Each structure stands twice: as structure tokens, then as C-alpha cells.
C-alpha positions in Angstrom: 192.7 49.4 94.2 195.5 50.4 91.9 195.6 50.3 88.1 196.3 46.9 86.6 200.0 47.9 85.8 201.0 50.2 88.6 204.5 51.7 88.6 206.8 50.7 91.4 208.0 53.7 93.4 211.4 54.9 92.2 212.9 54.7 95.7 213.0 51.0 95.3 215.2 51.3 92.2 217.6 53.6 94.1 217.5 51.3 97.2 217.1 47.7 95.9 217.6 46.3 99.4 214.1 47.6 100.3 212.7 44.9 98.1 211.9 41.3 99.2 213.6 39.0 100.1 215.8 41.7 101.8 212.8 43.1 103.7 209.7 41.2 105.0 206.0 41.8 104.6 205.9 43.2 108.2 208.6 45.7 107.4 206.6 47.0 104.4 203.4 47.1 106.4 205.0 49.4 108.9 206.5 51.5 106.1 203.1 51.9 104.5 201.6 52.9 107.9 204.3 55.5 108.5 204.1 57.0 104.9 200.4 57.3 104.8 200.4 58.7 108.4 202.8 61.4 107.3 200.8 62.0 104.1 197.5 62.7 105.8 199.1 64.5 108.7 200.6 67.0 106.3 197.2 67.4 104.6 195.6 68.3 107.9 198.5 70.5 108.9 197.9 72.6 105.8 194.1 72.9 106.6 194.8 74.4 110.0 196.1 77.9 109.1 192.7 79.3 108.3 191.5 78.7 111.9 194.7 80.1 113.4 194.6 83.4 111.4 190.9 83.9 111.9 191.5 86.1 115.0 193.9 88.2 113.0 191.6 88.6 109.9 188.5 89.0 112.0 186.8 92.2 113.1 188.5 94.4 115.7 188.3 93.0 119.3 189.1 95.2 122.3 191.2 93.0 124.6 192.6 95.8 126.9 192.5 99.5 127.2 195.5 100.1 124.8 195.4 97.3 122.2 193.1 96.4 119.4 193.3 94.1 116.4 192.9 96.0 113.1 191.9 92.9 111.0 192.4 92.4 107.3 189.9 93.5 104.6 187.5 92.1 103.5 187.2 90.2 106.9 187.4 93.1 109.3 184.0 94.6 108.6 180.8 94.2 110.6 180.1 90.9 108.8 183.6 89.6 109.1 182.7 86.4 110.8 180.2 85.7 108.1 182.9 86.0 105.5 185.1 83.7 107.5 182.3 81.1 107.6 181.8 81.5 103.8 185.5 80.9 103.3 185.3 77.7 105.2 182.2 76.7 103.3 183.9 77.2 99.9 186.8 74.9 100.9 184.7 72.2 102.5 182.0 72.2 99.9 184.5 71.6 97.1 186.2 69.1 99.4 183.0 67.2 99.9 182.0 67.1 96.2 185.5 66.2 95.2 185.6 63.4 97.7 182.9 61.5 95.8 184.8 61.8 92.5 188.2 61.1 94.1 187.0 57.8 95.4 185.6 56.9 92.1 188.8 57.8 90.3 191.0 56.2 93.0 189.5 52.8 92.3 190.7 53.0 88.7 194.2 54.6 88.7 197.6 54.2 90.4 196.9 55.4 93.9 200.4 56.5 94.6 200.5 58.9 91.6 197.0 60.1 92.4 197.9 60.8 96.0 201.1 62.7 95.0 199.0 64.8 92.6 196.6 65.8 95.4 199.5 66.6 97.7 201.4 68.8 95.3 198.2 70.7 94.4 197.2 71.2 98.0 200.7 72.5 98.9 200.8 75.0 96.1 197.3 76.3 96.7 198.0 76.7 100.5 201.0 78.8 99.6 199.1 80.8 97.0 196.5 81.7 99.7 199.4 83.0 101.8 200.6 85.2 98.9 197.5 87.3 99.6 199.4 88.7 102.5 202.6 89.7 100.7 200.8 91.0 97.6 198.3 92.9 99.8 195.2 91.2 98.3 191.9 92.3 99.7 189.6 90.8 97.1 187.2 88.3 98.7 186.9 86.4 95.4 190.6 85.6 95.4 190.5 83.8 98.7 187.3 82.0 97.8 188.7 80.8 94.5 191.9 79.5 96.1 190.0 77.7 98.8 187.6 76.0 96.2 190.5 74.7 94.1 192.5 73.7 97.2 189.5 71.7 98.5 189.4 69.7 95.3 193.0 68.7 95.7 192.6 68.0 99.4 189.7 65.6 98.7 192.1 63.2 96.9 194.0 62.4 100.1 191.6 60.4 102.3 190.3 57.8 99.8 193.8 57.1 98.7 195.4 56.6 102.1 192.6 54.5 103.4 192.5 52.3 100.3 196.3 51.7 100.5 196.2 50.8 104.2 193.2 48.5 103.5 195.3 46.7 100.9 198.0 45.9 103.4 196.0 44.9 106.5 193.3 42.4 107.2 190.3 42.6 109.5 191.9 41.3 112.7 192.7 44.2 115.1 191.8 46.7 112.4 190.0 48.9 114.9 193.1 49.3 117.1 195.5 49.6 114.1 193.2 52.2 112.4 192.7 54.0 115.8 196.4 54.5 116.2 197.0 55.3 112.5 194.1 57.8 112.3 195.8 59.9 115.0 197.4 61.5 111.9 194.4 63.8 111.8 195.1 65.2 115.3 198.8 65.1 114.9 198.5 67.1 111.7 196.2 69.6 113.4 198.7 70.0 116.2 201.6 70.5 113.8 199.6 73.0 111.7 198.5 74.9 114.8 202.0 75.1 116.4 203.7 76.0 113.1 201.0 78.6 112.0 200.8 80.1 115.5 204.6 80.3 115.8 205.2 82.4 112.7 201.9 84.4 113.0 203.8 87.3 114.6 205.8 87.7 111.4 202.7 88.1 109.2 199.8 85.7 108.6 201.1 84.7 105.2 203.9 82.7 106.8 201.2 80.6 108.5 200.3 79.3 105.1 203.6 79.1 103.5 205.3 76.7 105.8 202.5 74.1 106.0 202.2 74.3 102.2 205.8 73.5 101.8 205.4 70.6 104.3 202.8 68.9 102.2 205.0 69.2 99.1 208.1 67.7 100.9 206.0 64.8 102.2 204.6 64.3 98.7 208.1 63.7 97.4 208.6 61.0 100.0 205.3 59.4 99.0 206.3 59.4 95.3 209.6 57.8 96.0 208.6 55.1 98.6 204.9 54.3 98.8 203.8 50.9 97.6 200.1 50.6 97.0 199.6 46.9 97.3 201.5 43.8 98.6 201.1 42.4 95.1 203.4 45.1 93.7 206.3 43.6 95.6 205.3 39.9 95.1 203.7 39.4 98.5 200.4 37.6 98.9 197.9 38.4 101.5 196.7 34.9 102.7 194.4 33.9 105.5 195.9 33.1 108.8 194.8 30.0 110.7 192.9 32.2 113.1 191.1 34.0 110.3 190.1 30.6 108.7 188.9 29.4 112.1 186.8 32.5 112.5 185.3 32.0 109.0 184.2 28.4 109.8 182.8 29.3 113.2 180.9 32.2 111.8 179.3 30.3 109.0 178.4 27.3 111.1 176.8 29.3 113.9 174.7 31.4 111.5 175.3 34.6 113.5 176.3 36.8 110.5 174.1 39.9 110.5 173.3 41.9 107.4 176.1 44.4 107.7 178.8 42.1 109.1 181.9 41.5 107.1 184.2 40.4 109.9 185.2 37.1 108.3 185.8 38.5 104.9 188.9 40.6 105.8 190.7 41.6 102.8 191.0 38.1 101.3 190.2 38.0 97.6 187.6 35.6 96.2 189.3 33.9 93.4 186.0 33.0 91.7 185.0 36.7 91.4 186.4 39.7 89.6 188.0 41.3 92.6 189.6 43.9 90.4 186.4 45.4 89.1 185.5 48.7 90.6 182.1 49.0 92.3 179.5 51.5 91.1 178.7 54.6 93.1 175.0 53.8 93.6 175.8 50.2 94.3 178.2 51.1 97.0 175.5 53.3 98.7 173.2 50.2 98.9 175.8 48.1 100.8 174.5 47.3 104.3 175.6 49.8 106.9 177.0 52.4 104.5 174.1 54.9 104.6 173.6 54.9 108.4 177.3 55.4 109.1 177.6 58.0 106.3 174.8 60.1 107.7 176.1 59.7 111.3 179.4 61.0 110.1 177.6 64.0 108.5 176.7 65.3 112.0 179.7 64.0 113.8 182.1 65.7 111.3 180.0 68.8 111.5 180.9 69.0 115.2 184.6 68.0 114.7 185.2 70.6 111.9 183.5 73.4 113.8 186.1 72.9 116.5 188.8 72.5 113.9 188.0 75.9 112.3 186.7 77.9 115.2 188.2 76.7 118.4 191.3 79.1 118.3 188.9 82.0 117.5 186.6 81.0 120.4 189.6 80.7 122.8 190.9 84.1 121.7 187.6 85.8 122.2 186.5 84.1 125.4 188.2 85.3 128.6 189.8 82.5 130.7 190.0 83.5 134.4 189.1 87.0 133.2 192.0 87.3 130.8 191.9 87.4 127.0 194.7 85.3 125.5 196.9 86.3 122.6 196.6 84.9 119.0 199.6 82.7 119.4 198.6 81.4 122.8 195.0 80.7 121.7 196.3 78.8 118.6 198.7 76.6 120.7 196.2 75.9 123.4 193.7 74.7 120.8 196.0 71.7 120.2 194.8 70.2 123.6 191.5 69.3 121.8 193.5 67.4 119.1 195.6 65.7 121.7 192.4 64.5 123.3 191.4 63.4 119.8 194.4 61.2 119.5 193.5 59.3 122.7 189.9 59.2 121.6 190.7 57.6 118.2 192.9 54.9 119.8 190.5 54.2 122.6 187.5 53.9 120.3 189.3 51.6 118.0 190.6 49.4 120.9 187.1 49.2 122.5 185.4 48.4 119.2 187.9 45.5 118.6 187.3 44.1 122.1 183.5 44.1 122.0 183.4 43.7 118.2 180.8 46.5 117.9 181.6 49.6 116.0 178.1 51.2 116.3 177.8 50.6 120.0 181.2 52.2 120.5 180.3 55.2 118.4 177.0 55.8 120.0 178.5 55.6 123.5 181.2 58.2 122.7 178.7 60.5 121.0 176.2 60.5 123.9 179.0 61.0 126.5 180.3 64.0 124.5 177.1 65.9 125.1 177.6 66.5 128.8 181.3 67.2 128.2 180.5 70.1 125.8 178.0 71.5 128.2 180.6 71.5 131.0 183.3 73.0 128.7 181.0 75.9 127.8 179.9 76.6 131.4 183.2 76.0 133.3 185.8 76.4 130.6 186.3 80.0 131.5 186.8 79.5 135.2 190.5 78.8 135.1 193.2 77.5 132.7 193.2 74.1 134.3 189.5 73.5 133.9 189.6 74.9 130.4 192.4 72.5 129.3 191.0 69.5 131.1 187.5 69.9 129.7 188.9 70.7 126.3 190.9 67.4 126.4 187.9 65.3 127.4 185.7 67.0 124.7 188.3 66.2 122.0 188.6 62.6 123.2 184.8 62.0 123.0 184.1 64.1 119.9 186.9 62.7 117.7 186.6 59.1 118.9 183.6 58.1 116.8 184.7 60.4 114.0 188.0 58.6 113.7 186.5 55.2 114.1 183.9 55.7 111.3 186.3 57.2 108.8 188.8 54.4 109.2 187.9 51.0 110.6 184.2 51.2 109.8 184.8 52.4 106.2 187.4 49.6 105.7 184.9 47.0 107.2 182.1 48.2 104.9 184.3 48.4 101.9 185.5 44.8 102.2 182.3 43.0 103.3 181.0 39.6 102.1 178.3 41.0 99.8 181.0 42.4 97.4 182.9 39.0 97.5 186.3 40.3 98.4 186.2 43.1 95.9 188.9 45.3 97.5 188.6 47.8 94.8 185.3 48.9 96.3 187.2 50.3 99.4 188.1 53.7 98.0 184.5 54.2 96.7 182.9 53.3 100.1 185.5 55.4 101.9 184.7 58.4 99.7 181.0 58.0 100.2 181.2 57.9 104.0 183.8 60.7 104.3 182.3 62.7 101.5 178.9 62.7 103.2 180.7 63.6 106.4 182.4 66.4 104.6 179.1 68.0 103.6 178.4 68.3 107.3 181.9 69.6 107.9 181.2 72.3 105.4 177.9 73.2 107.0 179.2 73.4 110.6 181.9 76.1 110.3 179.5 78.2 108.1 176.7 78.0 110.7 179.2 78.8 113.5 180.2 82.0 111.6 176.7 83.2 111.5 175.4 81.9 114.8 178.4 83.1 116.8 177.1 86.7 116.3 174.2 85.8 118.5 176.5 84.3 121.2 178.5 81.2 121.7 175.7 79.5 123.7 173.8 79.2 120.4 176.8 77.6 118.8 177.2 75.0 121.5 173.5 74.2 121.3 173.9 73.6 117.6 176.8 71.2 118.2 174.9 69.3 120.9 171.9 68.9 118.7 174.1 67.6 115.9 175.7 65.0 118.1 172.2 63.8 119.2 171.2 63.4 115.6 174.4 61.6 114.8 173.7 59.0 117.5 170.1 58.4 116.2 171.4 57.2 112.8 173.3 54.3 114.6 170.6 53.2 117.0 169.3 50.4 114.8 172.8 49.1 114.1 173.8 49.4 117.7 170.6 47.5 118.7 171.6 44.7 116.2 175.1 44.5 117.6 173.8 44.3 121.2 171.4 41.5 120.2 174.2 39.6 118.6 176.4 40.0 121.7 173.6 38.8 123.9 173.0 35.8 121.7 176.6 34.9 121.6 176.8 35.2 125.4 173.8 32.8 125.8 175.3 30.3 123.4 178.6 30.5 125.3 176.9 30.0 128.6 174.9 27.1 127.2 178.1 25.4 125.9 179.8 25.8 129.2 176.9 24.4 131.1 176.6 21.5 128.7 180.3 20.7 129.0 
């Protein structure tokens, strides 16, 4: 997925013992996982401040008889929540549009340099947004403009990190590996929430400054040490005996479905041009890409509504009759992300065990509907019920979201129909997550407008979106179930015959 002559990270010149034969392939796989984990966690940490400061910028809310929040113009007027929703929309729309172009470009350039470019720009723009506090900026256009440009830089991150990880890991146990690795999203949200909430009392500008600096620092690490492909260090990704056996069994049994790419892994087909980038429209036509992309549209709509509005919701909803402070609301919102970590790992593990990504996703989506209903009804009863239901909701909502954006995207971007063309991975990843990001842009905007009518309406919107997300995967889930039933019948027949 890199350019034909990628530059080796300068850290390997400073520390030559990091090169083979001093270090093994396994060592570098772990290093790549750690670096890309840190990279995307820092991206998400820098996205969290807007949700943390919402309750400070928002219209005045009476929390007791002697204290009110004055807000920050232009967000403290009667339509303050509308302006906050539009602010989210500006970032996420440019993020979604930029995602399509980022994946296209990422298939054609050095991914390490492209990723660093995105990180530096994201860090600087996050800091510039915070400057609005110190320079007393109250022009709505300033905040909108910064968010639009920041969204473009942020869109570079995801196609790059998924493509790099896809270069280093084959199909076997991909769901579990990706499930653990994709916890970077929730970890980043937690870091961003804790940091932004911790310094909020000193002024909301600090909530942007520190996460912005974090992205820049991690970007320096990526520039120095990230290796895009095993080939750059002289390693070759070859088939293991188990993978070869799976290939032979799969072809002889004739059980390959239209969208399956399980046996392809990331092995290159030497008879094809595996370095040629795939076209945008061609990638859309790959089996399974469109259904999962539209499923992610609604799934990410729900996940990002929580990302941008959960601290605000907690702040403005009494728990056991008490309204929580800005700082406490921000920190408590991390419980949703902690649940998301477990959800991503669990979804990846289950999908590996049953070898059915769509079935796993649909199951999590349908179970999340009653969890959201219970959270809305009983979340205000006590702190224990609030945190417990928030954790369960995060687990079920983020499970399929994490699975689709990682393992599913990697599967679809390396399937048999493109004959081992690993350079298609960034494009397929960008299509799936880019489509999801359109939903992510729509969700927070709708929440900003609908919340003025009451939070029951917002939760109804989220539940309806989850239902639609599950519908897009019904056909694929049915195919997977049919395949598992057929395999079970064949296994039983073979046992009986023996």
C-alpha cells in the first residue's frame, strides 16, 4: 500500500539494532500494533474536547438555586444546541468527504509520511480551536472553519493505520487481533475525556491545547519508527501450513460464498499486479462492501452521537436527583468507552470463533436496542444503575462498529476477487468508514436539534438507526448461517461415515 520506493523510518538509522536479523518479524508486528494503536488513540483523544466543553459553551442551565453556567457566545443563545450540532456537522462532514480521498491517496503514497502529515495538521488545528478561548473569539465562522480543516486532516488517519496493520497480519485470528487493536478508539476517547475534563476548570481552551499537543508528539514517534510493510525490512509474508490447508479444503469443498475471502489472507498473487491501486467505483462493487458500508452509516451515527453528546446528556440529566458537574460528567462518560473496549474485543473474538462477521454484528446491534431503552428509563435512578447500563450500552453499540471498521474492512479489502491486491485495502477501508462517517456527521447534528424536544426523541432516533443498521446485514447474515448449517451437516455426515 505504500509507494514503490518508501523511505525507511529514520529511527532505524539511529538504532540499527531494530533491523533484522537483530529483531524478528514478530517483534516488528508488535511494534506496528503499538505504534498504530497510539496514533489512532491520539486522533480520537483530540476529537473528544468538543463533547467535553459542550456543557460549558451551551446555554445557561440552572443546576441549583445559586449557580448558573453563563456559556460562551455564540453558543449560549436560545439556539445554542443547534450551533453545537452544526459545529459537529462541519467537522464530521469534511471528515467523511476527506475519508474517500484519503483512502484513494493512501493507496498511492508512502503511508508513514501521509499519516504523519495528518497527525501534525490535526494537532495544530485542535490547538488553534483552543486559541479561541485565549483570544476571546466569539465568531461562529472561526470555529466552523477550524473544524472543517481539522476534519480533513483527521480523515487521513484511519485508512493509513488499517492499511499498515493489514500489511503485517494475515487473515487468521484477524477478528481478535483487530478487536484488541481497535480499542484504541475507546482508549483515545477515555484519554481525551480525562485530560479535557481535568483541565476544564482552568478554561476550556486548555481542553484543546493538551490533546492537540499529544497528537503532535505521537506523530513524531510515527515518523521515526513506523514501518509500513514487512517488505521494507526484507521480511516476506508467506503462507503458513495451516493457511495452505485451509485454502485446499475451501476450494475442494466448494463452500466459498460470494463475499468470502477467508483463504486469501494477505498473500500476494504473483501472477497479478498486486501493487496496482484499485478504482473507487470498482471497490464499491466488491461483494459485501456496500452492505457493510451502509450498516456502518447507521451504526456510526449512534456511536458518534454518544461520543459528542453523552457528557452533555449526563450533565443535564439528574442522577438520583442531583445534577453533576462538568468535570464529573465528562469523566463518567468514559464508562461508555470502557464498555466499548470490551465490546470490540468480544465481537472480534466471537466472529473468529463462528467465522461469521455479519451474524456477530447483527446480534450485537439487536441486543443494543433494549440496552438503550433501559439506560434511558433507569439510568437516572442511581449512580450504580447509570454506570452499569452505560457500560452495557457501550459494549453493544461499539462492538459491531469496531468489528466493521477493522476486521470486516480488512477482509473485504483483501478478498479473492481482487487477487491478492493488498493496495485495495486503504480504498475499501476509506469507503466503509467514509460512508459511516456521513452517518457520524448526521447523528450529532440531529441530536442537537432533536434534544430541544426532549431526550426521549433522541433515544428513539438512535434505536431506529440501530434497527436500520441491522437490516442491511440480514442477507449476509442469512448466507453465513446457511454456510454454517451446511458445514455442520457435512461434518456430521463425515463423522457418521467414519
